[in-house]
N, C-alpha and C positions, 0 to 999 in steps of 0.2 A: 504494500500500500504506500502511495506517495506521501512524503512528508509535506503537510500543508504550508510549511514555512520555507520550503526550498523550491526554486523554479523547476518545472518539469523538464526532463531530458527529451530530446527529439522523439525517441520511440514512445515515450509516455504521452507526448502530445498527440501522436498518431493514434495511440490506443484510446485516448479520450474521445477523439472524433469518431473512431470506429464504434465505440460503445454507445455514443449518442445516436448514431445512425441505426445500429442494431435495435436500440430501444424503440425507434420509430417504426420498426418492423415487428414489434411485440416480442423481441428476444430479451432475455435477462442475461447480462454479461458480467463476467468477473475478469479482472486483470491479474496477471502473474499467478496463474493457477497451476497446481502440481497434480497431474493426473496419476502419476506414480513416482516413486522415489527416483531421483536423478533426471527428471524431466520437468520443465516449466514452460508453459505456453504463455504468450503475451496476452491473448484474449481467448476465453472460451465462452460460448453463448449457447443458451438453452432456449429453443423456440417453443411456440405455443402447442405444437404437436409432438414435443419431446425430441425434436431434431437437435443435434449437437454440431456446432460449427467451431473450428479453431482458426484463429487469425494470428499470423506472425507479422509483426510490425518491423519494417526495415527502413532505417532513416538514411542510409547511404549505400553506395555500391560496396564499400569495404565491409559494412555491417552485414550485408547479404553474403558476400564471398567468404566471410569468416564463419558462417553458420553451416556446419556440416551435419547437424543432427535433425534437421527439419523433417526428413522422411520418417523418422520414428514417431512423429506426431500423427501421422496418417491413421494409425491404429486406434486413435482416441477421438475420432470425429466422423460424422457423416459427410461433411464438406470441409475442405481445407483452403484457406485464402492467404494471400499476401496483402498487406496494407503498406502502401508507400505514398510519398507525396507526389505532386504533379511533375516535379523535375527529375524523378527517379527514372533510370533507363530500364523501362519495363520489359524490354526485349531480353533482358538477362533472366527473367523469371521463367521457370519451366512450364511447358504446356501441361495440361491436365490438372492445373490448380486454378483457384479463383484469384481475381485481382480486384482490389479495392484501392481507390485513390482517396486519401484522407488528409485532413489538416487538423488543427487544434479543436475545431468546433463541429465538424461534420465529416461525412464520407459519402462515397458513391460506389456502388458495385459496378465495375466495368465489365467483368467477366465472371459469370456464375461458375462456381466450382462444380465439377461432376460429383454426383452423389454415390457414395459407397456406404451402404447401411451397416451400422455396428451390429454385432451379435446381441440378441436380447439380454443375455446375462451381463455383458460388458456395459451395455447402455444403462441397465438398472443400477449397477455398481457405480458408474460414473455420475449418474443423476444424484444418487445418495451422497457421494463425495462433494459434488457441487453444492447441494443443499446444506450440508454440514459446514462447509467452508464459508458459504454466504452467511449463515447464521452466526458463526464465530466472529466474522468480520463486523457484523452489525452489533454483536454483543460488546466487542472491543470499543466500538464508537460510543456506545451508550454507557460503558463502564470502563474507561481507560485504565483504571487501577487493577483490573481483574487479572 
């Protein structure tokens, strides 16, 4: 969770715009979510029909090129997206993934990611983890001394 007294980093600004856009689509989103030990996605979103999307935010070419683990996130979502700003060289991003153009305040899906449905047991476990993480975050906001 971002420190409210520190300026947001470029990737965090993209994530904020992505989360705002996803909210307009009736998705609930969490930033910096850990689906399993050793993995952390920038944004995970739960849709109104139980669909799960993962969005990785890349603030620069170097940020993208240094990320060798993104394919491991495909096992944790129905659709996988990249979120970049309007100046990012989008031709670097692999085919078969979604593309979102974002800024600090909003985003737009330019290319819908293909759907690969999660297995029911993994979906149920992931939704439980999502719910528990969201509840813990809310509890920490309401009771910072906890």
